[in-house]
C-alpha positions in Angstrom: 91.0 -4.9 138.9 87.7 -3.6 137.8 86.3 -4.2 134.4 82.7 -3.2 133.4 80.1 -4.6 131.1 76.9 -3.1 129.8 73.8 -5.2 129.0 73.7 -6.9 125.6 71.4 -4.4 123.9 73.5 -3.4 120.9 72.4 -5.2 117.6 74.8 -6.2 114.9 75.4 -9.2 112.6 72.3 -10.9 113.7 73.1 -10.8 117.4 73.0 -8.6 120.5 76.3 -7.3 121.9 77.7 -5.9 125.1 80.7 -3.6 125.6 83.5 -4.6 128.0 85.7 -1.7 129.3 88.3 -0.9 132.0 88.4 2.5 133.8 92.1 1.8 134.7 94.0 0.8 131.5 93.9 -1.0 128.2 96.4 -3.4 129.6 93.9 -4.4 132.3 91.1 -4.7 129.8 93.2 -6.9 127.4 94.3 -9.2 130.3 90.7 -9.7 131.4 89.5 -10.3 127.9 92.2 -12.8 127.2 91.3 -14.5 130.5 87.8 -15.1 129.3 88.8 -16.2 125.9 87.7 -13.1 124.0 89.6 -12.8 120.7 91.8 -9.8 120.0 89.7 -9.0 117.0 86.8 -8.2 119.4 88.7 -5.0 120.5 87.5 -1.8 118.9 89.2 1.5 119.8 88.5 1.4 123.6 86.3 -1.6 124.3 85.6 -5.3 123.5 82.4 -6.2 121.8 81.1 -9.4 123.4 78.1 -11.3 122.0 75.2 -11.9 124.4 76.0 -15.5 124.9 79.4 -14.5 126.5 77.8 -11.9 128.9 77.5 -14.4 131.8 81.0 -15.6 131.3 82.3 -12.1 131.8 80.2 -11.5 134.9 81.3 -14.8 136.4 84.9 -13.8 135.8 84.4 -10.5 137.7 83.1 -7.9 135.3 80.8 -5.4 137.0 77.4 -5.0 135.4 76.5 -1.3 134.7 74.3 0.6 132.3 75.6 1.8 129.0 75.6 5.5 129.9 77.5 4.8 133.1 80.0 2.7 131.2 80.7 5.6 128.8 81.0 8.0 131.7 83.5 5.9 133.5 85.5 5.3 130.3 85.5 9.1 129.5 86.4 10.1 133.1 89.3 7.7 133.0 90.6 9.4 129.8 90.3 6.1 127.9 87.5 7.0 125.6 88.4 6.9 121.9 85.3 8.0 119.9 85.0 7.1 116.2 86.8 9.4 113.9 89.4 10.5 116.4 93.0 9.2 116.3 94.1 6.8 119.0 
């Protein structure tokens, strides 16, 4: 199982956020997220939004740290990317 996380550099709602993705399946991603206690409502189209204070929890649980561009590339190459405005 490989799940990836980018640095918490995305601002929103007064915090900084990371994106958590899988390059294998959504099932893998959902299982990992549940394992670290991420709420289902944190899932958006193809990733989980994790607040910066949860970043280390994800890494300790096995998420691989990569840059944002690499994260999007892996998601796209796996055929799991769901850009805004496109049907799921």
